[in-house]
N, CA, C, O and the ligand as a Tripos MOL2 file, in Angstrom:
@<TRIPOS>MOLECULE
protein
  269   267    68     0     0
PROTEIN
NO_CHARGES

@<TRIPOS>ATOM
      1 N           0.7850   -1.2320    0.0400 N.3       1 MET1
      2 CA         -0.0590   -0.0490    0.0980 C.3       1 MET1
      3 C           0.6720    1.3140   -0.0590 C.2       1 MET1
      4 O           1.5410    1.5180    0.7880 O.2       1 MET1
      5 N           0.4920    2.2030   -0.9130 N.am      2 THR2
      6 CA          1.2650    3.3910   -0.7870 C.3       2 THR2
      7 C           0.4610    4.4350   -0.4280 C.2       2 THR2
      8 O          -0.3630    4.1260    0.4330 O.2       2 THR2
      9 N           0.4270    5.4860   -0.7740 N.am      3 GLY3
     10 CA         -0.5960    6.6060   -0.2920 C.3       3 GLY3
     11 C          -0.3510    6.9150    1.1940 C.2       3 GLY3
     12 O           0.4280    6.1900    1.8140 O.2       3 GLY3
     13 N          -0.9360    7.8950    1.7780 N.am      4 PRO4
     14 CA         -0.6950    8.4010    3.1660 C.3       4 PRO4
     15 C          -1.4690    7.3990    4.2310 C.2       4 PRO4
     16 O          -2.4600    6.8230    3.7820 O.2       4 PRO4
     17 N          -1.1590    7.1870    5.3780 N.am      5 VAL5
     18 CA         -1.8090    6.3780    6.2150 C.3       5 VAL5
     19 C          -2.5370    7.3060    6.9690 C.2       5 VAL5
     20 O          -2.0240    8.3370    7.4050 O.2       5 VAL5
     21 N          -4.0140    6.9100    7.1910 N.am      6 ARG6
     22 CA         -4.6070    7.9430    8.0970 C.3       6 ARG6
     23 C          -5.0620    7.2990    9.3410 C.2       6 ARG6
     24 O          -5.8510    6.3600    9.4510 O.2       6 ARG6
     25 N          -4.4570    7.9330   10.2320 N.am      7 VAL7
     26 CA         -4.7850    7.2990   11.7550 C.3       7 VAL7
     27 C          -5.8980    8.0410   12.4100 C.2       7 VAL7
     28 O          -5.8370    9.2600   12.2500 O.2       7 VAL7
     29 N          -6.8680    7.6090   13.0880 N.am      8 CYS8
     30 CA         -7.9510    8.0940   13.8270 C.3       8 CYS8
     31 C          -7.5740    8.8740   14.9550 C.2       8 CYS8
     32 O          -6.8750    8.3400   15.8160 O.2       8 CYS8
     33 N          -7.9180   10.0140   15.0740 N.am      9 ARG9
     34 CA         -7.2540   10.8470   16.2830 C.3       9 ARG9
     35 C          -7.9670   10.3530   17.6200 C.2       9 ARG9
     36 O          -7.4360   10.4890   18.7220 O.2       9 ARG9
     37 N          -9.1530    9.7970   17.4360 N.am     10 HIS10
     38 CA        -10.0100    9.3730   18.7090 C.3      10 HIS10
     39 C          -9.4180    8.0250   19.2930 C.2      10 HIS10
     40 O          -9.1040    7.8870   20.4750 O.2      10 HIS10
     41 N          -9.3010    7.0160   18.2880 N.am     11 CYS11
     42 CA         -8.9580    5.6360   18.8220 C.3      11 CYS11
     43 C          -7.7280    5.2730   18.2890 C.2      11 CYS11
     44 O          -7.4010    4.0950   18.4300 O.2      11 CYS11
     45 N          -6.9400    6.0630   17.6790 N.am     12 ASP12
     46 CA         -5.5160    5.7490   17.0670 C.3      12 ASP12
     47 C          -5.5440    4.4320   16.1630 C.2      12 ASP12
     48 O          -4.5490    3.7530   15.9130 O.2      12 ASP12
     49 N          -6.6700    4.2120   15.7720 N.am     13 GLY13
     50 CA         -6.6490    3.0050   14.8020 C.3      13 GLY13
     51 C          -6.3630    3.6540   13.3770 C.2      13 GLY13
     52 O          -6.5140    4.8400   13.0820 O.2      13 GLY13
     53 N          -5.9400    2.6750   12.6000 N.am     14 VAL14
     54 CA         -5.5350    3.0930   11.0300 C.3      14 VAL14
     55 C          -7.0760    3.0400   10.2860 C.2      14 VAL14
     56 O          -7.9130    2.1450   10.4070 O.2      14 VAL14
     57 N          -7.1580    4.0750    9.6160 N.am     15 ILE15
     58 CA         -8.5320    4.1840    8.6680 C.3      15 ILE15
     59 C          -8.1650    3.6040    7.4030 C.2      15 ILE15
     60 O          -7.4110    4.1560    6.6020 O.2      15 ILE15
     61 N          -8.7730    2.3500    7.2140 N.am     16 THR16
     62 CA         -8.3510    1.6970    5.8850 C.3      16 THR16
     63 C          -9.3980    1.9230    4.7300 C.2      16 THR16
     64 O          -9.1450    1.6570    3.5560 O.2      16 THR16
     65 N         -10.4990    2.3950    5.1320 N.am     17 ASP17
     66 CA        -11.4840    2.5050    4.1780 C.3      17 ASP17
     67 C         -11.7030    4.0860    3.8390 C.2      17 ASP17
     68 O         -12.4280    4.6890    4.6300 O.2      17 ASP17
     69 N         -11.2710    4.6660    2.9780 N.am     18 PRO18
     70 CA        -11.5050    6.0330    2.4860 C.3      18 PRO18
     71 C         -12.9240    6.5740    2.5900 C.2      18 PRO18
     72 O         -13.1630    7.7780    2.6870 O.2      18 PRO18
     73 N         -13.7960    5.6770    2.5670 N.am     19 GLU19
     74 CA        -15.2710    6.1050    2.8250 C.3      19 GLU19
     75 C         -15.4840    6.4260    4.2820 C.2      19 GLU19
     76 O         -16.3860    7.1750    4.6590 O.2      19 GLU19
     77 N         -14.5540    5.7880    5.1540 N.am     20 ASP20
     78 CA        -14.8230    5.8780    6.5830 C.3      20 ASP20
     79 C         -13.9430    6.9360    7.1840 C.2      20 ASP20
     80 O         -13.9230    7.0620    8.4080 O.2      20 ASP20
     81 N         -13.1540    7.7680    6.3470 N.am     21 ALA21
     82 CA        -12.3850    8.6560    6.8700 C.3      21 ALA21
     83 C         -12.7980   10.1310    6.7720 C.2      21 ALA21
     84 O         -13.0500   10.5750    5.6520 O.2      21 ALA21
     85 N         -12.8840   10.8870    7.7930 N.am     22 VAL22
     86 CA        -13.3860   12.2730    7.7410 C.3      22 VAL22
     87 C         -12.4020   13.1210    8.4020 C.2      22 VAL22
     88 O         -11.8230   12.7910    9.4370 O.2      22 VAL22
     89 N         -12.2120   14.3060    7.7330 N.am     23 ILE23
     90 CA        -11.3750   15.4350    8.4550 C.3      23 ILE23
     91 C         -11.9250   16.0530    9.5180 C.2      23 ILE23
     92 O         -13.0010   16.6390    9.3950 O.2      23 ILE23
     93 N         -11.2490   16.0040   10.7210 N.am     24 VAL24
     94 CA        -11.7550   16.5740   11.8360 C.3      24 VAL24
     95 C         -10.9460   17.9670   12.2970 C.2      24 VAL24
     96 O         -11.3880   18.7800   13.1090 O.2      24 VAL24
     97 N          -9.6970   18.0600   11.6180 N.am     25 ALA25
     98 CA         -9.0140   19.2940   11.9460 C.3      25 ALA25
     99 C          -7.7090   19.4490   11.0410 C.2      25 ALA25
    100 O          -7.1270   18.4700   10.5740 O.2      25 ALA25
    101 N          -7.3190   20.7060   10.8440 N.am     26 HIS26
    102 CA         -6.0690   20.8850   10.2010 C.3      26 HIS26
    103 C          -5.0880   21.4990   11.3040 C.2      26 HIS26
    104 O          -5.4660   22.5200   11.8780 O.2      26 HIS26
    105 N          -4.0060   21.0080   11.5930 N.am     27 GLU27
    106 CA         -3.1160   21.6340   12.3780 C.3      27 GLU27
    107 C          -2.0190   22.1580   11.7240 C.2      27 GLU27
    108 O          -1.5060   21.5970   10.7560 O.2      27 GLU27
    109 N          -1.5760   23.3340   12.2520 N.am     28 GLN28
    110 CA         -0.5050   24.0150   11.6880 C.3      28 GLN28
    111 C           0.9510   23.5070   12.1860 C.2      28 GLN28
    112 O           1.2240   23.4070   13.3820 O.2      28 GLN28
    113 N           1.8260   23.2080   11.1790 N.am     29 GLY29
    114 CA          3.0370   22.8200   11.8010 C.3      29 GLY29
    115 C           4.0150   23.9910   12.0930 C.2      29 GLY29
    116 O           3.7990   25.1050   11.6160 O.2      29 GLY29
    117 N           5.0180   23.7530   12.8250 N.am     30 ASN30
    118 CA          5.9790   24.7420   13.2110 C.3      30 ASN30
    119 C           6.6210   25.3950   12.0620 C.2      30 ASN30
    120 O           6.6850   26.6240   12.0630 O.2      30 ASN30
    121 N           7.0850   24.7490   11.1220 N.am     31 SER31
    122 CA          7.9670   25.0470   10.0630 C.3      31 SER31
    123 C           7.4830   24.6150    8.7560 C.2      31 SER31
    124 O           8.0780   24.8160    7.6970 O.2      31 SER31
    125 N           6.3580   24.0030    8.8930 N.am     32 GLY32
    126 CA          5.8100   23.3170    7.5440 C.3      32 GLY32
    127 C           4.3920   23.6480    7.1930 C.2      32 GLY32
    128 O           3.7770   24.5470    7.7650 O.2      32 GLY32
    129 N           3.8750   22.8920    6.2240 N.am     33 PRO33
    130 CA          2.2830   23.3180    5.9370 C.3      33 PRO33
    131 C           1.3740   22.8910    6.9810 C.2      33 PRO33
    132 O           0.2780   23.4480    7.0250 O.2      33 PRO33
    133 N           1.6740   21.9270    7.8890 N.am     34 GLY34
    134 CA          0.8770   21.3590    8.7870 C.3      34 GLY34
    135 C           0.4150   20.0640    8.2160 C.2      34 GLY34
    136 O           0.9580   19.5060    7.2620 O.2      34 GLY34
    137 N          -0.7780   19.5570    8.9610 N.am     35 TRP35
    138 CA         -1.1640   18.3340    8.5140 C.3      35 TRP35
    139 C          -2.5880   18.2900    8.8120 C.2      35 TRP35
    140 O          -3.1140   19.1290    9.5430 O.2      35 TRP35
    141 N          -3.2730   17.2660    8.2280 N.am     36 THR36
    142 CA         -4.7100   17.0920    8.4700 C.3      36 THR36
    143 C          -4.9470   15.8850    9.3800 C.2      36 THR36
    144 O          -4.4250   14.7900    9.1700 O.2      36 THR36
    145 N          -5.7990   16.1610   10.4440 N.am     37 VAL37
    146 CA         -6.2830   15.3350   11.3470 C.3      37 VAL37
    147 C          -7.4410   14.5170   10.9670 C.2      37 VAL37
    148 O          -8.4760   15.1200   10.6840 O.2      37 VAL37
    149 N          -7.4230   13.1500   10.9150 N.am     38 TRP38
    150 CA         -8.3930   12.1890   10.4570 C.3      38 TRP38
    151 C          -9.2190   11.5640   11.6270 C.2      38 TRP38
    152 O          -8.7870   11.5460   12.7790 O.2      38 TRP38
    153 N         -10.2930   11.1120   11.3060 N.am     39 ALA39
    154 CA        -11.0450   10.2420   12.2500 C.3      39 ALA39
    155 C         -11.9890    9.3060   11.6040 C.2      39 ALA39
    156 O         -12.5060    9.6820   10.5520 O.2      39 ALA39
    157 N         -12.2750    8.1950   12.0560 N.am     40 HIS40
    158 CA        -13.2950    7.4120   11.7900 C.3      40 HIS40
    159 C         -14.5440    7.9800   11.6320 C.2      40 HIS40
    160 O         -14.7710    8.7380   12.5740 O.2      40 HIS40
    161 N         -15.5660    7.9240   10.7320 N.am     41 ARG41
    162 CA        -16.7970    8.8380   10.6570 C.3      41 ARG41
    163 C         -17.4740    8.5300   11.9150 C.2      41 ARG41
    164 O         -18.0160    9.5180   12.4100 O.2      41 ARG41
    165 N         -17.5960    7.4820   12.5500 N.am     42 ASP42
    166 CA        -18.2610    7.2530   13.7930 C.3      42 ASP42
    167 C         -17.6200    7.8230   14.9740 C.2      42 ASP42
    168 O         -18.2190    7.9880   16.0370 O.2      42 ASP42
    169 N         -16.1410    8.1830   14.7370 N.am     43 HIS43
    170 CA        -15.4830    8.8650   15.8670 C.3      43 HIS43
    171 C         -15.3370   10.3000   15.7310 C.2      43 HIS43
    172 O         -14.9500   10.9240   16.7190 O.2      43 HIS43
    173 N         -15.5980   10.9380   14.6120 N.am     44 ALA44
    174 CA        -15.3870   12.1940   14.3900 C.3      44 ALA44
    175 C         -15.9990   13.1970   15.4120 C.2      44 ALA44
    176 O         -15.3830   14.2030   15.7650 O.2      44 ALA44
    177 N         -17.1480   12.9020   15.8370 N.am     45 GLU45
    178 CA        -17.7600   13.7970   16.7860 C.3      45 GLU45
    179 C         -17.2310   13.6260   18.2180 C.2      45 GLU45
    180 O         -17.5240   14.4080   19.1220 O.2      45 GLU45
    181 N         -16.3670   12.4690   18.3840 N.am     46 LEU46
    182 CA        -15.7950   12.1860   19.6550 C.3      46 LEU46
    183 C         -14.4900   13.0160   19.9320 C.2      46 LEU46
    184 O         -14.0970   13.3370   21.0530 O.2      46 LEU46
    185 N         -13.8530   13.3270   18.6870 N.am     47 VAL47
    186 CA        -12.6500   14.0010   18.7340 C.3      47 VAL47
    187 C         -12.8010   15.4390   19.5270 C.2      47 VAL47
    188 O         -13.7970   16.1380   19.3370 O.2      47 VAL47
    189 N         -11.9170   15.7720   20.2840 N.am     48 ASP48
    190 CA        -12.2590   17.0660   20.8960 C.3      48 ASP48
    191 C         -11.3470   18.3740   20.4130 C.2      48 ASP48
    192 O         -11.2680   19.4450   21.0150 O.2      48 ASP48
    193 N         -10.6750   18.0090   19.1660 N.am     49 THR49
    194 CA        -10.0130   18.9780   18.7170 C.3      49 THR49
    195 C         -10.4370   19.5730   17.5230 C.2      49 THR49
    196 O          -9.6900   19.8530   16.5850 O.2      49 THR49
    197 N         -11.8910   19.8020   17.5780 N.am     50 LEU50
    198 CA        -12.6040   20.2030   16.5050 C.3      50 LEU50
    199 C         -12.3350   21.7270   16.1410 C.2      50 LEU50
    200 O         -12.3130   22.5620   17.0450 O.2      50 LEU50
    201 N         -12.1310   22.0850   14.8200 N.am     51 PRO51
    202 CA        -11.9660   23.3550   14.3890 C.3      51 PRO51
    203 C         -13.2760   24.1940   14.5350 C.2      51 PRO51
    204 O         -14.3960   23.6840   14.5560 O.2      51 PRO51
    205 N         -13.0430   25.4280   14.6260 N.am     52 ASP52
    206 CA        -14.2250   26.4960   14.7980 C.3      52 ASP52
    207 C         -15.1660   26.1800   13.9020 C.2      52 ASP52
    208 O         -16.3060   25.9490   14.3040 O.2      52 ASP52
    209 N         -14.8590   26.1150   12.5530 N.am     53 ASP53
    210 CA        -15.9040   25.9680   11.4880 C.3      53 ASP53
    211 C         -16.6780   24.7540   11.6950 C.2      53 ASP53
    212 O         -17.8940   24.6980   11.5070 O.2      53 ASP53
    213 N         -15.9280   23.7450   12.1010 N.am     54 PHE54
    214 CA        -16.8660   22.5120   12.1470 C.3      54 PHE54
    215 C         -17.7510   22.6850   13.4820 C.2      54 PHE54
    216 O         -18.9370   22.3750   13.3720 O.2      54 PHE54
    217 N         -17.3720   23.0720   14.5250 N.am     55 MET55
    218 CA        -18.1830   23.3350   15.6450 C.3      55 MET55
    219 C         -19.3190   24.3270   15.1770 C.2      55 MET55
    220 O         -20.4180   24.2040   15.7170 O.2      55 MET55
    221 N         -19.1780   25.0970   14.4180 N.am     56 ARG56
    222 CA        -20.1940   26.0000   14.1630 C.3      56 ARG56
    223 C         -21.2450   25.2950   13.3270 C.2      56 ARG56
    224 O         -22.4350   25.5510   13.5060 O.2      56 ARG56
    225 N         -20.8850   24.5040   12.5090 N.am     57 VAL57
    226 CA        -21.9020   23.5030   11.5110 C.3      57 VAL57
    227 C         -22.5290   22.7140   12.4990 C.2      57 VAL57
    228 O         -23.7530   22.6430   12.3880 O.2      57 VAL57
    229 N         -21.9540   22.0370   13.5390 N.am     58 LEU58
    230 CA        -22.4540   21.2610   14.2760 C.3      58 LEU58
    231 C         -23.5940   21.9640   15.1400 C.2      58 LEU58
    232 O         -24.7330   21.5060   15.2380 O.2      58 LEU58
    233 N         -23.1590   23.1040   15.7400 N.am     59 LEU59
    234 CA        -24.0980   23.9900   16.3860 C.3      59 LEU59
    235 C         -25.2790   24.3110   15.7310 C.2      59 LEU59
    236 O         -26.3820   24.2790   16.2770 O.2      59 LEU59
    237 N         -25.0740   24.6240   14.5610 N.am     60 ARG60
    238 CA        -26.1940   24.9180   13.7080 C.3      60 ARG60
    239 C         -27.2130   23.7110   13.4460 C.2      60 ARG60
    240 O         -28.4390   23.7560   13.5490 O.2      60 ARG60
    241 N         -26.5070   22.7460   13.1260 N.am     61 VAL61
    242 CA        -27.3440   21.3200   13.1380 C.3      61 VAL61
    243 C         -28.1120   21.0910   14.5800 C.2      61 VAL61
    244 O         -29.3300   20.9170   14.5450 O.2      61 VAL61
    245 N         -27.5510   21.0880   15.6150 N.am     62 TRP62
    246 CA        -28.0600   20.8770   16.7890 C.3      62 TRP62
    247 C         -29.2430   21.8830   17.0580 C.2      62 TRP62
    248 O         -30.3340   21.4950   17.4730 O.2      62 TRP62
    249 N         -28.9600   23.1680   16.8000 N.am     63 SER63
    250 CA        -30.0390   24.1380   16.9790 C.3      63 SER63
    251 C         -31.3160   23.8770   16.0190 C.2      63 SER63
    252 O         -32.4580   24.1060   16.4180 O.2      63 SER63
    253 N         -31.0570   23.4090   14.8010 N.am     64 VAL64
    254 CA        -32.0530   23.1030   14.1040 C.3      64 VAL64
    255 C         -32.8960   22.0550   14.5880 C.2      64 VAL64
    256 O         -34.1170   22.1900   14.6690 O.2      64 VAL64
    257 N         -32.2620   20.9780   14.9220 N.am     65 ARG65
    258 CA        -33.0490   19.7790   15.4570 C.3      65 ARG65
    259 C         -33.7380   20.0680   16.6930 C.2      65 ARG65
    260 O         -34.7680   19.4310   16.9100 O.2      65 ARG65
    261 N         -33.3270   20.9650   17.5850 N.am     66 SER66
    262 CA        -33.9490   21.2670   18.8580 C.3      66 SER66
    263 C         -35.1770   22.2150   18.5570 C.2      66 SER66
    264 O         -35.8840   22.4720   19.5310 O.2      66 SER66
    265 N         -35.4700   22.6780   17.5410 N.am     67 ARG67
    266 CA        -36.6740   23.5000   17.2400 C.3      67 ARG67
    267 C         -38.0170   22.6610   17.1520 C.2      67 ARG67
    268 O         -39.0830   23.2270   16.9080 O.2      67 ARG67
    269 ZN        -11.5170    5.7420   15.3500 Zn       68 ZN68
@<TRIPOS>BOND
     1     1     2 1
     2     2     3 1
     3     3     4 2
     4     3     5 am
     5     5     6 1
     6     6     7 1
     7     7     8 2
     8     7     9 am
     9     9    10 1
    10    10    11 1
    11    11    12 2
    12    11    13 am
    13    13    14 1
    14    14    15 1
    15    15    16 2
    16    15    17 am
    17    17    18 1
    18    18    19 1
    19    19    20 2
    20    19    21 am
    21    21    22 1
    22    22    23 1
    23    23    24 2
    24    23    25 am
    25    25    26 1
    26    26    27 1
    27    27    28 2
    28    27    29 am
    29    29    30 1
    30    30    31 1
    31    31    32 2
    32    31    33 am
    33    33    34 1
    34    34    35 1
    35    35    36 2
    36    35    37 am
    37    37    38 1
    38    38    39 1
    39    39    40 2
    40    39    41 am
    41    41    42 1
    42    42    43 1
    43    43    44 2
    44    43    45 am
    45    45    46 1
    46    46    47 1
    47    47    48 2
    48    47    49 am
    49    49    50 1
    50    50    51 1
    51    51    52 2
    52    51    53 am
    53    53    54 1
    54    54    55 1
    55    55    56 2
    56    55    57 am
    57    57    58 1
    58    58    59 1
    59    59    60 2
    60    59    61 am
    61    61    62 1
    62    62    63 1
    63    63    64 2
    64    63    65 am
    65    65    66 1
    66    66    67 1
    67    67    68 2
    68    67    69 am
    69    69    70 1
    70    70    71 1
    71    71    72 2
    72    71    73 am
    73    73    74 1
    74    74    75 1
    75    75    76 2
    76    75    77 am
    77    77    78 1
    78    78    79 1
    79    79    80 2
    80    79    81 am
    81    81    82 1
    82    82    83 1
    83    83    84 2
    84    83    85 am
    85    85    86 1
    86    86    87 1
    87    87    88 2
    88    87    89 am
    89    89    90 1
    90    90    91 1
    91    91    92 2
    92    91    93 am
    93    93    94 1
    94    94    95 1
    95    95    96 2
    96    95    97 am
    97    97    98 1
    98    98    99 1
    99    99   100 2
   100    99   101 am
   101   101   102 1
   102   102   103 1
   103   103   104 2
   104   103   105 am
   105   105   106 1
   106   106   107 1
   107   107   108 2
   108   107   109 am
   109   109   110 1
   110   110   111 1
   111   111   112 2
   112   111   113 am
   113   113   114 1
   114   114   115 1
   115   115   116 2
   116   115   117 am
   117   117   118 1
   118   118   119 1
   119   119   120 2
   120   119   121 am
   121   121   122 1
   122   122   123 1
   123   123   124 2
   124   123   125 am
   125   125   126 1
   126   126   127 1
   127   127   128 2
   128   127   129 am
   129   129   130 1
   130   130   131 1
   131   131   132 2
   132   131   133 am
   133   133   134 1
   134   134   135 1
   135   135   136 2
   136   135   137 am
   137   137   138 1
   138   138   139 1
   139   139   140 2
   140   139   141 am
   141   141   142 1
   142   142   143 1
   143   143   144 2
   144   143   145 am
   145   145   146 1
   146   146   147 1
   147   147   148 2
   148   147   149 am
   149   149   150 1
   150   150   151 1
   151   151   152 2
   152   151   153 am
   153   153   154 1
   154   154   155 1
   155   155   156 2
   156   155   157 am
   157   157   158 1
   158   158   159 1
   159   159   160 2
   160   159   161 am
   161   161   162 1
   162   162   163 1
   163   163   164 2
   164   163   165 am
   165   165   166 1
   166   166   167 1
   167   167   168 2
   168   167   169 am
   169   169   170 1
   170   170   171 1
   171   171   172 2
   172   171   173 am
   173   173   174 1
   174   174   175 1
   175   175   176 2
   176   175   177 am
   177   177   178 1
   178   178   179 1
   179   179   180 2
   180   179   181 am
   181   181   182 1
   182   182   183 1
   183   183   184 2
   184   183   185 am
   185   185   186 1
   186   186   187 1
   187   187   188 2
   188   187   189 am
   189   189   190 1
   190   190   191 1
   191   191   192 2
   192   191   193 am
   193   193   194 1
   194   194   195 1
   195   195   196 2
   196   195   197 am
   197   197   198 1
   198   198   199 1
   199   199   200 2
   200   199   201 am
   201   201   202 1
   202   202   203 1
   203   203   204 2
   204   203   205 am
   205   205   206 1
   206   206   207 1
   207   207   208 2
   208   207   209 am
   209   209   210 1
   210   210   211 1
   211   211   212 2
   212   211   213 am
   213   213   214 1
   214   214   215 1
   215   215   216 2
   216   215   217 am
   217   217   218 1
   218   218   219 1
   219   219   220 2
   220   219   221 am
   221   221   222 1
   222   222   223 1
   223   223   224 2
   224   223   225 am
   225   225   226 1
   226   226   227 1
   227   227   228 2
   228   227   229 am
   229   229   230 1
   230   230   231 1
   231   231   232 2
   232   231   233 am
   233   233   234 1
   234   234   235 1
   235   235   236 2
   236   235   237 am
   237   237   238 1
   238   238   239 1
   239   239   240 2
   240   239   241 am
   241   241   242 1
   242   242   243 1
   243   243   244 2
   244   243   245 am
   245   245   246 1
   246   246   247 1
   247   247   248 2
   248   247   249 am
   249   249   250 1
   250   250   251 1
   251   251   252 2
   252   251   253 am
   253   253   254 1
   254   254   255 1
   255   255   256 2
   256   255   257 am
   257   257   258 1
   258   258   259 1
   259   259   260 2
   260   259   261 am
   261   261   262 1
   262   262   263 1
   263   263   264 2
   264   263   265 am
   265   265   266 1
   266   266   267 1
   267   267   268 2
@<TRIPOS>SUBSTRUCTURE
     1 MET1         2 RESIDUE 1 A MET
     2 THR2         6 RESIDUE 1 A THR
     3 GLY3        10 RESIDUE 1 A GLY
     4 PRO4        14 RESIDUE 1 A PRO
     5 VAL5        18 RESIDUE 1 A VAL
     6 ARG6        22 RESIDUE 1 A ARG
     7 VAL7        26 RESIDUE 1 A VAL
     8 CYS8        30 RESIDUE 1 A CYS
     9 ARG9        34 RESIDUE 1 A ARG
    10 HIS10       38 RESIDUE 1 A HIS
    11 CYS11       42 RESIDUE 1 A CYS
    12 ASP12       46 RESIDUE 1 A ASP
    13 GLY13       50 RESIDUE 1 A GLY
    14 VAL14       54 RESIDUE 1 A VAL
    15 ILE15       58 RESIDUE 1 A ILE
    16 THR16       62 RESIDUE 1 A THR
    17 ASP17       66 RESIDUE 1 A ASP
    18 PRO18       70 RESIDUE 1 A PRO
    19 GLU19       74 RESIDUE 1 A GLU
    20 ASP20       78 RESIDUE 1 A ASP
    21 ALA21       82 RESIDUE 1 A ALA
    22 VAL22       86 RESIDUE 1 A VAL
    23 ILE23       90 RESIDUE 1 A ILE
    24 VAL24       94 RESIDUE 1 A VAL
    25 ALA25       98 RESIDUE 1 A ALA
    26 HIS26      102 RESIDUE 1 A HIS
    27 GLU27      106 RESIDUE 1 A GLU
    28 GLN28      110 RESIDUE 1 A GLN
    29 GLY29      114 RESIDUE 1 A GLY
    30 ASN30      118 RESIDUE 1 A ASN
    31 SER31      122 RESIDUE 1 A SER
    32 GLY32      126 RESIDUE 1 A GLY
    33 PRO33      130 RESIDUE 1 A PRO
    34 GLY34      134 RESIDUE 1 A GLY
    35 TRP35      138 RESIDUE 1 A TRP
    36 THR36      142 RESIDUE 1 A THR
    37 VAL37      146 RESIDUE 1 A VAL
    38 TRP38      150 RESIDUE 1 A TRP
    39 ALA39      154 RESIDUE 1 A ALA
    40 HIS40      158 RESIDUE 1 A HIS
    41 ARG41      162 RESIDUE 1 A ARG
    42 ASP42      166 RESIDUE 1 A ASP
    43 HIS43      170 RESIDUE 1 A HIS
    44 ALA44      174 RESIDUE 1 A ALA
    45 GLU45      178 RESIDUE 1 A GLU
    46 LEU46      182 RESIDUE 1 A LEU
    47 VAL47      186 RESIDUE 1 A VAL
    48 ASP48      190 RESIDUE 1 A ASP
    49 THR49      194 RESIDUE 1 A THR
    50 LEU50      198 RESIDUE 1 A LEU
    51 PRO51      202 RESIDUE 1 A PRO
    52 ASP52      206 RESIDUE 1 A ASP
    53 ASP53      210 RESIDUE 1 A ASP
    54 PHE54      214 RESIDUE 1 A PHE
    55 MET55      218 RESIDUE 1 A MET
    56 ARG56      222 RESIDUE 1 A ARG
    57 VAL57      226 RESIDUE 1 A VAL
    58 LEU58      230 RESIDUE 1 A LEU
    59 LEU59      234 RESIDUE 1 A LEU
    60 ARG60      238 RESIDUE 1 A ARG
    61 VAL61      242 RESIDUE 1 A VAL
    62 TRP62      246 RESIDUE 1 A TRP
    63 SER63      250 RESIDUE 1 A SER
    64 VAL64      254 RESIDUE 1 A VAL
    65 ARG65      258 RESIDUE 1 A ARG
    66 SER66      262 RESIDUE 1 A SER
    67 ARG67      266 RESIDUE 1 A ARG
    68 ZN68       269 GROUP 0 **** ****
């Protein structure tokens, strides 16, 4: 297997199915372009390093659902 290995931020498991991989954050590197933080689809909402934009989307979804 070539390609980048995606590791789930929540459970540290390797995400083998691309369909199951979701981006939960993009962290800045000290001297590089930074890197993307991945998680399993089912674990994405359990990761506590959510970027502001993602939280905003979630909050909007929650507020719509609670109406
Ligand atoms: Zn996981």
